[in-house]
All heavy atoms as an XYZ file, in Angstrom:
985
protein
N     155.107    169.284     12.957
C     154.696    170.524     13.621
C     153.411    171.024     12.974
O     153.270    171.050     11.766
C     155.812    171.559     13.503
C     155.411    172.883     14.074
S     156.757    173.972     14.551
C     157.419    174.511     13.035
N     152.485    171.464     13.802
C     151.201    171.988     13.345
C     151.339    173.498     13.142
O     151.490    174.242     14.100
C     150.135    171.670     14.387
C     148.757    172.146     13.978
O     148.606    172.911     13.029
N     147.757    171.695     14.707
N     151.258    173.997     11.900
C     151.478    175.424     11.651
C     150.395    176.317     12.228
O     150.608    177.499     12.434
C     151.509    175.526     10.126
C     150.829    174.300      9.636
C     151.006    173.246     10.693
N     149.212    175.772     12.513
C     148.143    176.608     13.061
C     148.251    176.774     14.572
O     147.526    177.542     15.165
C     146.773    176.011     12.711
O     146.631    174.762     13.349
N     149.139    176.047     15.185
C     149.284    176.122     16.633
C     150.657    176.699     16.974
O     151.679    176.144     16.585
C     149.137    174.727     17.222
C     149.128    174.742     18.701
C     148.810    173.381     19.215
N     148.488    173.542     20.618
C     148.050    172.596     21.373
N     147.859    171.408     20.882
N     147.798    172.803     22.630
N     150.677    177.820     17.716
C     151.979    178.406     18.056
C     152.780    177.479     18.964
O     152.218    176.754     19.767
C     151.621    179.709     18.772
C     150.190    179.596     19.132
C     149.562    178.552     18.262
N     154.071    177.511     18.816
C     154.939    176.707     19.670
C     155.700    177.630     20.604
O     156.051    178.750     20.243
C     155.932    175.886     18.819
O     156.666    176.784     17.999
C     155.204    174.878     17.958
N     155.950    177.149     21.821
C     156.717    177.980     22.747
C     158.163    178.129     22.263
O     158.657    177.287     21.517
C     156.651    177.213     24.072
C     156.159    175.859     23.755
C     155.543    175.891     22.400
N     158.824    179.183     22.688
C     160.223    179.368     22.301
C     161.065    178.198     22.820
O     160.695    177.555     23.791
C     160.635    180.679     22.973
C     159.421    181.244     23.596
C     158.332    180.237     23.528
N     162.193    177.930     22.181
C     163.056    176.841     22.652
C     163.411    177.022     24.126
O     163.714    178.118     24.572
C     164.303    176.959     21.770
C     163.853    177.728     20.564
C     162.727    178.612     21.024
N     163.304    175.932     24.874
C     163.629    175.973     26.300
C     162.471    176.363     27.194
O     162.536    176.195     28.402
N     161.403    176.885     26.623
C     160.243    177.275     27.432
C     159.359    176.056     27.661
O     159.214    175.206     26.798
C     159.443    178.364     26.726
N     158.781    175.976     28.835
C     157.867    174.866     29.095
C     156.443    175.319     28.789
O     156.105    176.487     28.965
C     157.989    174.385     30.536
O     158.035    175.457     31.415
N     155.603    174.397     28.302
C     154.223    174.767     27.978
C     153.455    175.164     29.243
O     153.738    174.679     30.327
C     153.642    173.498     27.351
C     154.609    172.411     27.637
C     155.908    173.020     28.041
N     152.488    176.046     29.065
C     151.670    176.517     30.183
C     150.347    175.772     30.144
O     149.708    175.680     29.096
C     151.430    178.043     30.070
C     150.546    178.535     31.198
C     152.755    178.777     30.065
N     149.927    175.242     31.284
C     148.682    174.483     31.328
C     147.473    175.416     31.358
O     147.578    176.593     31.730
C     148.656    173.590     32.570
O     148.511    174.380     33.729
N     146.328    174.874     30.970
C     145.077    175.626     31.025
C     144.806    176.049     32.467
O     144.369    177.173     32.723
C     143.901    174.783     30.470
C     142.571    175.450     30.746
C     144.092    174.540     28.994
N     145.097    175.175     33.417
C     144.866    175.496     34.831
C     145.700    176.695     35.276
O     145.215    177.552     36.005
C     145.152    174.281     35.721
C     144.130    173.176     35.596
C     144.305    172.324     34.322
O     145.408    172.337     33.722
O     143.334    171.664     33.922
N     146.944    176.752     34.822
C     147.810    177.882     35.176
C     147.266    179.174     34.577
O     147.196    180.203     35.255
C     149.254    177.624     34.684
O     149.741    176.441     35.322
C     150.158    178.803     35.018
N     146.868    179.123     33.323
C     146.281    180.306     32.679
C     145.001    180.724     33.382
O     144.751    181.912     33.585
C     145.993    180.025     31.207
C     147.201    179.881     30.287
C     146.760    179.409     28.918
C     147.967    181.187     30.200
N     144.186    179.747     33.758
C     142.916    180.039     34.411
C     143.138    180.717     35.767
O     142.473    181.704     36.085
C     142.113    178.749     34.584
N     144.065    180.207     36.547
C     144.360    180.838     37.850
C     144.859    182.266     37.649
O     144.522    183.164     38.424
C     145.377    180.008     38.628
C     144.774    178.830     39.352
C     145.736    178.216     40.355
N     146.980    177.756     39.759
C     147.160    176.571     39.191
N     146.170    175.711     39.138
N     148.324    176.238     38.671
N     145.648    182.478     36.615
C     146.166    183.821     36.333
C     145.046    184.772     35.923
O     145.126    185.977     36.165
C     147.233    183.756     35.243
N     143.973    184.244     35.323
C     142.864    185.088     34.865
C     141.930    185.505     35.993
O     141.248    186.531     35.888
C     142.063    184.345     33.792
N     141.886    184.739     37.088
C     140.926    184.993     38.171
C     140.891    186.437     38.671
O     139.806    186.995     38.837
C     141.181    184.043     39.351
C     140.555    182.670     39.232
C     141.075    181.751     40.342
C     139.046    182.741     39.270
N     142.020    187.087     38.922
C     141.961    188.453     39.454
C     141.362    189.488     38.495
O     141.003    190.581     38.905
C     143.426    188.810     39.747
C     144.171    187.531     39.720
C     143.391    186.586     38.875
N     141.242    189.136     37.220
C     140.785    190.090     36.217
C     139.312    189.940     35.858
O     138.809    190.645     34.986
C     141.642    189.959     34.950
C     143.095    190.200     35.224
C     143.964    189.135     35.383
C     143.583    191.487     35.369
C     145.307    189.355     35.667
C     144.913    191.715     35.650
C     145.790    190.648     35.802
N     138.620    189.029     36.533
C     137.237    188.715     36.203
C     136.360    188.941     37.431
O     136.730    188.563     38.539
C     137.129    187.243     35.746
C     135.695    186.871     35.469
C     137.981    187.002     34.520
N     135.203    189.562     37.210
C     134.279    189.776     38.325
C     133.652    188.447     38.737
O     133.094    187.730     37.920
C     133.185    190.764     37.943
C     132.288    191.103     39.120
C     131.249    192.157     38.807
O     131.310    192.764     37.724
O     130.376    192.364     39.666
N     133.761    188.137     40.013
C     133.244    186.892     40.579
C     131.957    187.190     41.352
O     131.917    188.121     42.150
C     134.266    186.288     41.544
C     135.633    186.049     40.934
C     135.676    184.745     40.164
O     135.183    183.729     40.627
N     136.255    184.786     38.984
N     130.923    186.381     41.106
C     129.650    186.554     41.799
C     129.379    185.377     42.719
O     129.690    184.236     42.385
C     128.494    186.639     40.790
C     128.528    187.759     39.763
C     127.330    187.621     38.824
C     128.530    189.114     40.434
N     128.763    185.657     43.858
C     128.268    184.581     44.710
C     127.011    184.015     44.057
O     126.444    184.625     43.138
C     127.924    185.101     46.113
O     126.861    186.053     45.984
C     129.134    185.739     46.798
N     126.531    182.881     44.548
C     125.307    182.302     43.997
C     124.135    183.277     44.121
O     123.428    183.513     43.136
C     124.997    180.934     44.640
C     123.612    180.433     44.231
C     126.063    179.914     44.251
N     123.883    183.890     45.306
C     122.764    184.838     45.382
C     122.910    186.021     44.425
O     121.927    186.460     43.815
C     122.774    185.299     46.839
C     123.463    184.206     47.592
C     124.472    183.652     46.634
N     124.117    186.539     44.268
C     124.332    187.652     43.332
C     124.049    187.217     41.894
O     123.434    187.959     41.126
C     125.777    188.157     43.439
C     126.089    188.869     44.734
C     127.569    189.123     44.938
O     128.416    188.400     44.353
O     127.900    190.038     45.710
N     124.487    186.014     41.542
C     124.258    185.505     40.188
C     122.769    185.289     39.927
O     122.261    185.637     38.858
C     125.033    184.206     39.988
N     122.067    184.732     40.901
C     120.624    184.516     40.739
C     119.881    185.841     40.603
O     118.934    185.956     39.822
C     120.077    183.701     41.915
C     120.504    182.226     41.929
C     120.128    181.580     43.261
C     119.908    181.471     40.752
N     120.312    186.851     41.344
C     119.716    188.187     41.239
C     119.947    188.754     39.832
O     119.022    189.306     39.217
C     120.312    189.116     42.296
C     119.796    190.510     42.207
N     118.620    190.911     42.798
C     120.285    191.604     41.560
C     118.410    192.192     42.528
N     119.410    192.635     41.781
N     121.164    188.617     39.329
C     121.485    189.124     37.986
C     120.643    188.408     36.927
O     120.166    189.029     35.981
C     122.976    188.942     37.705
C     123.532    189.597     36.449
C     123.413    191.123     36.516
C     124.987    189.199     36.237
N     120.439    187.126     37.117
C     119.604    186.380     36.173
C     118.150    186.849     36.240
O     117.538    187.132     35.212
C     119.678    184.880     36.480
C     118.794    184.055     35.564
C     118.671    182.615     36.016
O     118.822    182.294     37.189
N     118.399    181.732     35.076
N     117.609    186.933     37.441
C     116.196    187.267     37.618
C     115.872    188.699     37.200
O     114.848    188.956     36.563
C     115.790    187.035     39.070
C     114.327    187.287     39.347
C     113.966    186.966     40.780
C     112.494    187.216     41.025
N     112.120    186.885     42.409
N     116.721    189.635     37.559
C     116.391    191.050     37.370
C     117.052    191.708     36.152
O     116.659    192.814     35.771
C     116.737    191.835     38.630
C     115.963    191.384     39.827
N     114.626    191.668     39.995
C     116.328    190.631     40.895
C     114.201    191.130     41.126
N     115.209    190.490     41.683
N     118.051    191.049     35.577
C     118.760    191.673     34.453
C     118.920    190.735     33.259
O     119.677    191.041     32.336
C     120.130    192.186     34.913
C     120.028    193.208     36.006
N     119.710    194.525     35.769
C     120.154    193.084     37.350
C     119.669    195.180     36.922
N     119.924    194.332     37.889
N     118.235    189.596     33.279
C     118.237    188.694     32.136
C     119.551    187.996     31.843
O     119.813    187.626     30.703
N     120.372    187.807     32.873
C     121.666    187.142     32.659
C     121.459    185.705     32.200
O     120.495    185.052     32.577
C     122.495    187.162     33.937
N     122.382    185.241     31.374
C     122.370    183.854     30.883
C     123.489    183.081     31.554
O     124.613    183.573     31.670
C     122.611    183.828     29.368
C     121.616    184.575     28.506
C     120.276    183.885     28.358
N     120.328    182.487     27.994
C     120.286    182.010     26.760
N     120.203    182.836     25.736
N     120.329    180.705     26.531
N     123.197    181.863     31.989
C     124.208    180.956     32.532
C     124.957    180.319     31.374
O     124.355    179.927     30.379
C     123.551    179.849     33.351
C     122.915    180.299     34.623
C     121.596    180.549     34.831
C     123.567    180.544     35.868
N     121.388    180.930     36.132
C     122.580    180.932     36.793
C     124.893    180.464     36.291
C     122.867    181.239     38.113
C     125.177    180.771     37.619
C     124.180    181.156     38.506
N     126.276    180.188     31.509
C     127.102    179.558     30.482
C     128.015    178.529     31.154
O     128.860    178.868     31.976
C     127.965    180.595     29.723
C     128.865    179.901     28.714
C     127.078    181.637     29.049
N     127.805    177.270     30.788
C     128.600    176.159     31.313
C     129.788    175.946     30.386
O     129.622    175.578     29.230
C     127.719    174.907     31.357
C     128.365    173.736     32.076
O     129.598    173.756     32.280
O     127.629    172.789     32.413
N     131.000    176.201     30.884
C     132.192    176.081     30.045
C     132.880    174.721     30.180
O     133.945    174.504     29.607
C     133.212    177.225     30.309
C     132.584    178.581     30.027
C     133.778    177.155     31.709
N     132.255    173.792     30.918
C     132.833    172.453     31.047
C     132.665    171.684     29.736
O     131.783    171.984     28.938
C     132.148    171.674     32.176
C     132.340    172.306     33.547
C     131.531    171.592     34.595
N     130.096    171.693     34.288
C     129.180    170.826     34.710
N     129.520    169.782     35.439
N     127.906    170.999     34.388
N     133.486    170.673     29.559
C     133.373    169.799     28.399
C     132.148    168.905     28.582
O     131.720    168.656     29.711
C     134.647    168.973     28.229
C     135.891    169.822     27.950
C     135.780    170.680     26.695
O     135.255    170.196     25.670
O     136.221    171.847     26.730
N     131.536    168.429     27.488
C     130.300    167.650     27.578
C     130.369    166.459     28.535
O     129.417    166.204     29.278
C     130.058    167.185     26.139
C     130.716    168.236     25.305
C     131.927    168.674     26.100
N     131.485    165.738     28.546
C     131.581    164.576     29.435
C     131.547    164.980     30.915
O     131.073    164.224     31.755
C     132.818    163.723     29.124
C     134.140    164.444     29.224
C     134.559    165.186     27.951
O     133.762    165.281     26.995
O     135.688    165.689     27.935
N     132.011    166.178     31.234
C     131.950    166.669     32.614
C     130.522    167.051     32.996
O     130.122    166.903     34.144
C     132.821    167.913     32.780
C     134.295    167.691     32.626
C     135.022    169.006     32.756
O     135.368    169.376     33.890
O     135.213    169.666     31.716
N     129.767    167.564     32.036
C     128.407    168.025     32.309
C     127.493    166.872     32.696
O     126.509    167.070     33.394
C     127.852    168.770     31.092
C     128.615    170.043     30.811
C     128.182    170.732     29.530
O     127.162    170.391     28.954
N     128.957    171.700     29.093
N     127.824    165.652     32.267
C     127.021    164.486     32.611
C     127.197    164.086     34.075
O     126.333    163.435     34.645
C     127.406    163.310     31.706
C     127.101    163.557     30.242
C     127.666    162.483     29.338
O     128.202    161.472     29.851
O     127.567    162.648     28.115
N     128.301    164.483     34.680
C     128.622    164.069     36.044
C     127.921    164.924     37.091
O     127.399    164.418     38.078
C     130.154    164.117     36.268
C     130.838    163.144     35.315
C     130.511    163.807     37.710
C     132.330    163.298     35.246
N     127.888    166.227     36.881
C     127.350    167.158     37.872
C     126.532    168.227     37.152
O     127.044    168.920     36.279
C     128.503    167.818     38.644
C     128.153    168.779     39.764
C     127.381    168.055     40.875
C     129.430    169.385     40.342
N     125.262    168.326     37.525
C     124.361    169.277     36.859
C     124.531    170.680     37.431
O     124.770    170.851     38.622
C     122.916    168.832     37.016
N     124.364    171.656     36.555
C     124.379    173.056     36.952
C     122.988    173.634     36.787
O     122.000    172.892     36.761
N     122.891    174.944     36.659
C     121.587    175.570     36.435
C     120.903    174.979     35.198
O     121.558    174.739     34.173
C     121.936    177.047     36.218
C     123.246    177.228     36.917
C     123.968    175.927     36.747
N     119.610    174.745     35.305
C     118.841    174.068     34.256
C     118.944    174.721     32.887
O     119.040    174.052     31.876
C     117.359    174.020     34.638
C     117.017    172.980     35.651
C     115.527    172.963     35.932
O     114.732    173.327     35.046
O     115.169    172.585     37.047
N     118.870    176.026     32.840
C     118.789    176.726     31.559
C     120.143    177.200     31.027
O     120.207    178.083     30.181
C     117.830    177.903     31.684
C     118.191    178.820     32.849
O     119.063    178.444     33.657
O     117.600    179.898     32.960
N     121.227    176.595     31.499
C     122.559    177.037     31.089
C     122.854    176.657     29.643
O     122.482    175.584     29.174
C     123.617    176.422     32.001
N     123.530    177.566     28.957
C     124.061    177.264     27.627
C     125.308    176.404     27.806
O     126.133    176.685     28.679
C     124.462    178.551     26.902
C     123.361    179.522     26.529
C     123.974    180.841     26.057
C     122.494    178.918     25.445
N     125.453    175.396     27.000
C     126.663    174.573     27.022
C     127.622    175.103     25.969
O     127.431    174.896     24.769
C     126.309    173.111     26.734
O     127.498    172.360     26.615
N     128.642    175.831     26.432
C     129.653    176.406     25.533
C     131.030    176.057     26.100
O     131.630    176.846     26.821
C     129.486    177.921     25.423
C     128.120    178.441     24.961
C     128.082    179.969     24.995
C     127.775    177.913     23.585
N     131.518    174.845     25.814
C     132.797    174.414     26.383
C     133.924    175.406     26.129
O     133.965    176.064     25.081
C     133.058    173.081     25.682
C     131.707    172.590     25.284
C     130.923    173.833     24.948
N     134.813    175.495     27.101
C     135.942    176.410     27.023
C     136.709    176.239     25.706
O     137.121    177.223     25.095
C     136.886    176.186     28.212
C     138.117    177.071     28.293
C     137.724    178.539     28.431
C     138.999    176.642     29.447
N     136.847    174.999     25.260
C     137.602    174.733     24.030
C     136.947    175.340     22.787
O     137.590    175.444     21.743
C     137.779    173.230     23.836
O     136.520    172.592     23.707
N     135.683    175.755     22.898
C     134.975    176.321     21.739
C     134.830    177.842     21.808
O     134.288    178.443     20.878
C     133.570    175.712     21.609
O     132.753    176.161     22.696
C     133.620    174.199     21.565
N     135.272    178.442     22.894
C     135.114    179.898     23.063
C     136.215    180.640     22.332
O     137.343    180.163     22.289
C     135.135    180.266     24.548
C     133.981    179.757     25.384
C     134.159    180.176     26.836
C     132.643    180.214     24.869
N     135.927    181.803     21.780
C     134.686    182.563     21.830
C     133.716    182.274     20.692
O     132.594    182.757     20.690
C     135.158    184.014     21.761
C     136.365    183.953     20.888
C     137.021    182.620     21.210
N     134.125    181.490     19.689
C     133.278    181.334     18.494
C     131.884    180.796     18.820
O     130.889    181.271     18.263
C     133.966    180.456     17.453
O     134.206    179.170     17.977
N     131.773    179.819     19.727
C     130.451    179.271     20.063
C     129.566    180.328     20.715
O     128.361    180.376     20.467
C     130.585    178.052     20.977
O     131.228    178.403     22.188
N     130.142    181.196     21.518
C     129.361    182.256     22.176
C     128.892    183.291     21.163
O     127.770    183.802     21.266
C     130.180    182.917     23.275
N     129.723    183.596     20.197
C     129.338    184.567     19.175
C     128.122    184.077     18.392
O     127.277    184.873     17.983
C     130.508    184.850     18.234
C     131.692    185.587     18.871
C     132.918    185.528     17.980
C     131.320    187.018     19.190
N     128.015    182.772     18.211
C     126.858    182.197     17.516
C     125.649    182.093     18.435
O     124.529    182.410     18.037
C     127.204    180.815     16.972
C     128.210    180.850     15.852
C     128.622    179.451     15.404
O     128.209    178.451     15.975
N     129.437    179.399     14.367
N     125.849    181.654     19.670
C     124.734    181.401     20.596
C     124.165    182.680     21.200
O     122.977    182.745     21.521
C     125.186    180.460     21.710
N     125.003    183.684     21.389
C     124.589    184.939     22.033
C     125.080    186.104     21.178
O     126.111    186.708     21.474
C     125.159    185.048     23.472
C     124.567    186.249     24.198
C     124.949    183.779     24.263
N     124.356    186.436     20.115
C     124.833    187.506     19.225
C     124.868    188.888     19.876
O     125.655    189.741     19.469
C     123.864    187.468     18.049
C     122.756    186.571     18.430
C     123.163    185.789     19.623
N     124.034    189.121     20.891
C     124.011    190.420     21.586
C     125.110    190.422     22.643
O     125.000    189.752     23.669
C     122.645    190.649     22.227
C     122.534    191.994     22.930
O     123.555    192.718     23.033
O     121.428    192.313     23.392
N     126.143    191.180     22.409
C     127.297    191.191     23.319
C     127.060    192.000     24.588
O     127.945    192.107     25.428
C     128.524    191.689     22.578
C     128.912    190.725     21.466
C     130.148    191.141     20.767
N     130.317    190.337     19.570
C     131.334    190.446     18.754
N     132.278    191.321     18.997
N     131.416    189.698     17.681
N     125.867    192.570     24.734
C     125.531    193.294     25.960
C     124.719    192.445     26.938
O     124.411    192.899     28.039
C     124.755    194.570     25.627
C     125.680    195.655     25.091
O     126.779    195.823     25.646
O     125.301    196.310     24.099
N     124.341    191.228     26.552
C     123.606    190.345     27.458
C     124.552    189.924     28.577
O     125.673    189.492     28.320
C     123.084    189.095     26.711
C     122.539    188.061     27.673
C     122.039    189.485     25.694
N     124.109    190.049     29.835
C     124.981    189.592     30.933
C     125.151    188.071     30.879
O     124.180    187.339     30.693
C     124.230    189.999     32.201
C     123.091    190.849     31.771
C     122.871    190.634     30.320
N     126.388    187.620     31.016
C     126.705    186.199     31.007
C     127.352    185.815     32.326
O     128.238    186.525     32.811
C     127.657    185.866     29.857
C     127.176    186.204     28.446
C     128.278    185.916     27.430
C     125.919    185.425     28.106
N     126.908    184.693     32.895
C     127.505    184.158     34.125
C     128.121    182.820     33.769
O     127.414    181.843     33.524
C     126.456    183.977     35.236
C     125.683    185.264     35.471
C     127.133    183.485     36.518
C     124.406    185.072     36.277
N     129.432    182.775     33.711
C     130.138    181.551     33.351
C     130.414    180.713     34.587
O     130.653    181.262     35.669
C     131.469    181.884     32.665
C     131.416    182.212     31.177
C     130.548    183.419     30.879
C     132.804    182.394     30.626
N     130.389    179.396     34.405
C     130.757    178.508     35.498
C     131.422    177.249     34.976
O     131.256    176.860     33.826
C     129.542    178.165     36.377
C     128.487    177.339     35.685
C     128.530    175.954     35.719
C     127.453    177.949     35.003
C     127.561    175.198     35.088
C     126.471    177.206     34.368
C     126.526    175.818     34.404
N     132.209    176.645     35.860
C     132.826    175.345     35.628
C     132.747    174.629     36.975
O     131.866    174.932     37.771
C     134.263    175.494     35.115
S     135.341    176.423     36.224
N     133.625    173.706     37.257
C     133.528    172.981     38.525
C     133.969    173.844     39.705
O     133.246    173.980     40.687
C     134.343    171.667     38.479
C     134.341    170.977     39.845
C     133.774    170.737     37.429
N     135.156    174.462     39.604
C     135.695    175.229     40.740
C     135.810    176.725     40.479
O     136.217    177.475     41.342
C     137.074    174.694     41.110
C     137.058    173.295     41.659
C     138.455    172.845     41.995
N     139.371    173.221     40.923
C     140.276    172.424     40.401
N     140.434    171.224     40.850
N     141.054    172.841     39.431
N     135.518    177.167     39.259
C     135.551    178.591     38.968
C     136.811    179.093     38.305
O     136.939    180.291     38.062
N     137.754    178.211     38.014
C     138.996    178.670     37.391
C     138.894    178.740     35.875
O     139.215    179.767     35.279
C     140.160    177.771     37.809
C     140.464    177.878     39.282
C     141.626    177.003     39.700
O     142.168    176.231     38.921
N     142.007    177.117     40.948
N     138.453    177.675     35.241
C     138.349    177.695     33.782
C     137.325    178.717     33.309
O     137.469    179.303     32.239
C     137.990    176.306     33.242
C     139.163    175.343     33.297
C     138.759    173.974     32.870
N     137.803    173.443     33.840
C     137.051    172.375     33.638
N     137.104    171.737     32.487
N     136.231    171.945     34.568
N     136.299    178.957     34.118
C     135.319    179.972     33.721
C     135.969    181.352     33.663
O     135.600    182.176     32.824
C     134.105    179.965     34.656
O     134.489    180.207     35.986
N     136.949    181.601     34.512
C     137.662    182.879     34.465
C     138.422    183.022     33.149
O     138.410    184.083     32.529
C     138.622    183.000     35.644
N     139.042    181.950     32.700
C     139.744    181.983     31.419
C     138.738    182.196     30.285
O     138.974    182.985     29.373
C     140.525    180.688     31.218
C     141.361    180.582     29.946
C     142.324    181.743     29.798
C     142.116    179.257     29.945
N     137.587    181.541     30.379
C     136.533    181.743     29.383
C     136.043    183.174     29.366
O     135.786    183.749     28.306
N     135.915    183.770     30.553
C     135.458    185.154     30.641
C     136.440    186.102     29.963
O     136.031    187.017     29.244
C     135.261    185.548     32.106
N     137.711    185.885     30.160
C     138.719    186.724     29.507
C     138.600    186.585     27.990
O     138.629    187.576     27.260
C     140.138    186.364     30.003
C     141.207    187.030     29.147
C     140.300    186.754     31.463
N     138.424    185.364     27.508
C     138.276    185.148     26.057
C     137.049    185.888     25.520
O     137.100    186.487     24.447
C     138.149    183.656     25.747
C     139.432    182.894     25.925
C     139.237    181.431     25.581
N     140.452    180.675     25.785
C     140.535    179.361     25.622
N     139.474    178.674     25.234
N     141.670    178.750     25.831
N     135.946    185.822     26.258
C     134.724    186.488     25.800
C     134.869    188.006     25.837
O     134.400    188.701     24.937
C     133.521    186.035     26.620
C     133.107    184.579     26.417
C     131.892    184.254     27.264
C     132.847    184.274     24.959
N     135.513    188.517     26.874
C     135.731    189.965     26.936
C     136.610    190.421     25.773
O     136.358    191.462     25.162
C     136.349    190.349     28.283
C     135.349    190.236     29.414
C     135.965    190.418     30.790
O     137.209    190.394     30.927
O     135.179    190.556     31.753
N     137.609    189.635     25.430
C     138.468    189.974     24.292
C     137.690    189.936     22.976
O     138.037    190.640     22.034
C     139.665    189.026     24.227
C     140.651    189.262     25.341
C     141.761    188.223     25.372
O     141.639    187.127     24.839
N     142.861    188.576     26.019
N     136.614    189.143     22.934
C     135.776    189.046     21.727
C     134.696    190.122     21.698
O     133.897    190.161     20.766
C     135.136    187.659     21.648
N     134.657    190.975     22.718
C     133.721    192.097     22.710
C     132.503    191.965     23.598
O     131.666    192.864     23.630
N     132.375    190.866     24.347
C     131.269    190.760     25.301
C     131.561    191.699     26.465
O     132.671    191.728     26.987
C     131.104    189.314     25.778
C     130.521    188.412     24.733
C     131.335    187.742     23.839
C     129.147    188.252     24.634
C     130.805    186.919     22.861
C     128.600    187.430     23.660
C     129.430    186.768     22.768
N     130.552    192.485     26.847
C     130.795    193.566     27.801
C     130.333    193.289     29.232
O     130.700    194.014     30.141
C     130.127    194.841     27.288
C     130.791    195.373     26.025
C     130.121    196.599     25.456
N     129.105    196.341     24.458
C     129.332    195.926     23.221
N     130.549    195.665     22.821
N     128.344    195.753     22.364
N     129.520    192.253     29.441
C     128.956    192.020     30.783
C     129.175    190.564     31.190
O     128.242    189.821     31.415
C     127.479    192.383     30.779
C     127.268    193.858     30.418
C     125.832    194.233     30.308
N     125.179    194.170     31.605
C     123.870    194.219     31.782
N     123.060    194.321     30.751
N     123.355    194.155     32.986
N     130.433    190.177     31.296
C     130.796    188.796     31.608
C     131.207    188.695     33.070
O     132.032    189.464     33.543
C     131.952    188.310     30.705
C     132.278    186.859     30.990
C     131.612    188.520     29.238
N     130.604    187.738     33.756
C     130.911    187.471     35.172
C     131.171    185.975     35.318
O     130.858    185.189     34.434
C     129.728    187.836     36.079
C     128.984    189.093     35.731
C     129.704    190.316     36.138
C     128.811    191.539     35.904
N     129.521    192.673     35.440
N     131.694    185.588     36.460
C     131.905    184.172     36.773
C     131.265    183.840     38.109
O     131.178    184.697     38.997
C     133.387    183.851     36.858
S     134.202    183.855     35.271
N     130.848    182.596     38.231
C     130.312    182.115     39.497
C     131.486    181.759     40.402
O     132.272    180.860     40.092
C     129.422    180.887     39.267
C     128.737    180.326     40.497
C     127.788    181.360     41.121
C     127.969    179.059     40.134
N     131.624    182.508     41.490
C     132.720    182.273     42.437
C     132.632    180.844     42.979
O     131.583    180.403     43.413
C     132.654    183.268     43.595
C     133.777    183.056     44.612
C     133.727    184.056     45.741
N     134.075    185.366     45.224
C     133.396    186.486     45.511
N     132.352    186.458     46.301
N     133.777    187.624     44.988
N     133.729    180.128     42.890
C     133.854    178.738     43.342
C     133.039    177.760     42.506
O     132.854    176.607     42.885
C     133.515    178.593     44.827
C     134.454    179.399     45.711
O     135.654    179.461     45.385
O     133.992    179.962     46.709
N     132.529    178.211     41.361
C     131.896    177.339     40.390
C     130.755    176.497     40.928
O     130.009    176.914     41.817
N     130.638    175.294     40.362
C     129.535    174.419     40.751
C     129.633    173.948     42.193
O     128.630    173.534     42.773
C     129.460    173.212     39.816
C     128.848    173.508     38.465
C     128.861    172.269     37.602
C     127.435    174.039     38.596
N     130.815    174.008     42.775
C     130.925    173.658     44.193
C     130.042    174.608     45.013
O     129.341    174.188     45.922
C     132.372    173.713     44.673
C     133.271    172.676     44.026
S     132.767    170.976     44.384
C     132.005    170.481     42.856
N     130.042    175.879     44.664
C     129.188    176.852     45.354
C     127.720    176.601     45.015
O     126.847    176.725     45.878
C     129.584    178.279     44.973
N     127.437    176.243     43.770
C     126.050    175.989     43.343
C     125.460    174.811     44.126
O     124.344    174.856     44.621
C     126.040    175.713     41.849
C     124.676    175.447     41.297
C     124.147    174.224     40.987
C     123.655    176.404     41.013
N     122.872    174.371     40.520
C     122.536    175.698     40.519
C     123.572    177.793     41.107
C     121.366    176.325     40.134
C     122.407    178.412     40.723
C     121.316    177.696     40.240
N     126.225    173.736     44.252
C     125.753    172.537     44.942
C     125.519    172.820     46.427
O     124.568    172.311     47.019
C     126.777    171.385     44.760
C     126.473    170.212     45.665
C     126.811    170.939     43.311
N     126.350    173.654     47.021
C     126.257    173.936     48.450
C     125.334    175.117     48.791
O     125.199    175.478     49.957
C     127.652    174.198     49.022
C     128.617    173.027     48.918
C     130.009    173.451     49.348
C     128.130    171.847     49.741
N     124.689    175.704     47.782
C     123.863    176.892     48.013
C     122.698    176.562     48.929
O     122.253    175.425     49.022
C     123.355    177.466     46.703
C     122.233    176.650     46.086
C     121.874    177.129     44.693
N     120.756    176.434     44.142
C     120.773    175.202     43.633
N     121.899    174.530     43.633
N     119.678    174.656     43.150
N     122.202    177.589     49.584
C     120.998    177.474     50.413
C     119.890    178.217     49.712
O     119.982    179.415     49.483
C     121.246    178.077     51.788
C     122.309    177.324     52.579
C     122.568    177.969     53.938
O     121.752    178.801     54.379
O     123.587    177.637     54.526
N     118.839    177.506     49.334
C     117.712    178.142     48.629
C     116.778    178.841     49.577
O     116.624    178.568     50.689
C     116.945    177.101     47.810
C     117.781    176.607     46.628
O     118.579    177.390     46.108
O     117.617    175.437     46.260
């Protein structure tokens, strides 16, 4: 048994990241692609890619996105973005894991965290 990792009570089944992510969606502000681009252009928002590195090689997101995988949050964000008032737009493939990342960042004191609604699927299908 790993003492640094909590174990579920006897008889309880483990909860998947996907289940937690879906549960987080209603608590996170979701932006459309045009809304996110507006926030970036006019309010200095930073894109944050919460996918794991091997996923980032498959499908590209916004060019200037910070790579802060969900498994490293919130500590990686605290180092990469010391100003907790900077608007952050998180994304993943479909928008679920980014919601979980947003909750983690809000719990760490980031005050302007948003997610890209439908994730990179929306980014790929956007009309410029």
